C-alpha positions, 0 to 999 in steps of 0.5 A: 444349740445342739438340739438344732443341730440334731434336729437338722440331721434328723430332717436331712436323713429323713429326706434322704431315706424317703427319696431313697424310698421313692427311688427304690420303689420306683425301680422295683415296680420298673423290674416287677413289671418287666418281670410279669411282662416277660414271664407271663407272657412267655408261659402257655397261653401267654402273648409270646406262646401265641405270637412267637413259639407257635405256629400260625396254625395255632393262633387264636387272637386270644390268650385262652385257646378256645378258638384255635386255628380258626383265623387259619381257616378262615385265611385258607378259605379266602385264598382258596377262594379269592386268590387261587382262581386269580393265580390260575388266570396269571399262570394260564398266560405265563404257560401260554407264553412259555409254550409259544416261547419254547417252540420259537426257540426251536428254529422259529417253528420249522424244526418242532421237538415233540418233548418240549410239549411233555416237558411243557405238560410237566411244568404246567401240572407241577405248577398247577399243584404248586398254587392250589396247595401252596397254602399248606406248603407255605406252612413249612417255610414258617416251621423253620423259623417256629422251631428255632424260636422255641428252642431260643425262648425255652433257653431264655425263659424256660417257660417257667417264669425265670426272666429275671428271677435270678436277679436281686431286687434294687437295694439303693444306698443314699448316705452319701448322695445329696438331695439334688442328686436323689431328685433328680434319680427320681425323675430318672426312675420314673421315666425308666419305669415309663420306658419299660412299659413302652417297651412291653407296648412295642413287643406287643405291636411288634408281635401283633404286626408280624402276625398280621403280615404273616396272613397276608403273605399266606393269602397272597402266597398263590400269585407269586408261586404262579410267576415262578413258572416263568423264567423271567417272573421268577424272581417274584416267587423267589423273593417271596420264599425269602420273605416267608422264611424272614417272617419265620425267623423274625421271632427268633431275633426277637427273642435274641434281643430280649436275652441279650437285654436280659444280660445287661439288665442284670449286670446293671442291677447287680452294680447298682445294688454293689455300690450306688455311687454311680446311680444316676449314670446306671439309671441312664444306661438302663434307660439307653439299653431299654430305648436300644431294645425298643428300636431292635425290636422295631427293626427285627423284621428288617434284620431278619430280611437282611440276613435272608436277602429279601426285599 
């Protein structure tokens, strides 16, 4: 009957090895998907290059770079042709009210200081220049965030495919693991692969929505700037400036989140390769970290606005 025992052991070992191979394949697929999604998008012409560390004026809505500046020019024309006239009308009303208020403050018309007219004229001219050229000036608010993001993304990705290059592939030792545990790990590894794919989709959604929001803020920029000319309405323009700076730095916070995830992901892989005893718990940790990154990226806009006190 010894041959039955040997046959049983061979079948058990074959099942163990097959299940371990399935887990390894799923984990390696998730790792390769993460590496390809991050590294390819970080290189020149990738999503990160277009959506994160490139100024919106260079955004071309594709990955080919063949239509650079078209969207920027379209939004600028829309701003100048449709929004600037409305902002000019708002500013005219504000400046007339401001002039009346300044004269009334001088002893109710009985003592009029002619210097008021000079100050009001200078204020009006400066306001007109701001309203008519704010689309170009606003790019400066975005340039701060673009510069910081460019430095950060170069440090994290090096723009040559190094997001997870230094991390070894998953290696599973299933010798001491039970079949039930291996089956559970197969489910968890498949779920992790799905979550990594969903995480990449979330990154793309956030990057695209941020870029759309940037152009919306830019297109409507003359109106809040016109409101800045009045003391009572000035908070509208100040809040617009804070929001523009927050949008510029949102991409920086996204790169910071990706950098933190990279470090954690690499540490867990090293732990799994060194000892597969706690594979199930480590897979749950990876799933939790991946989901946490998804939520963090979704909240990156709120975090950036909180830092710059934008509403």
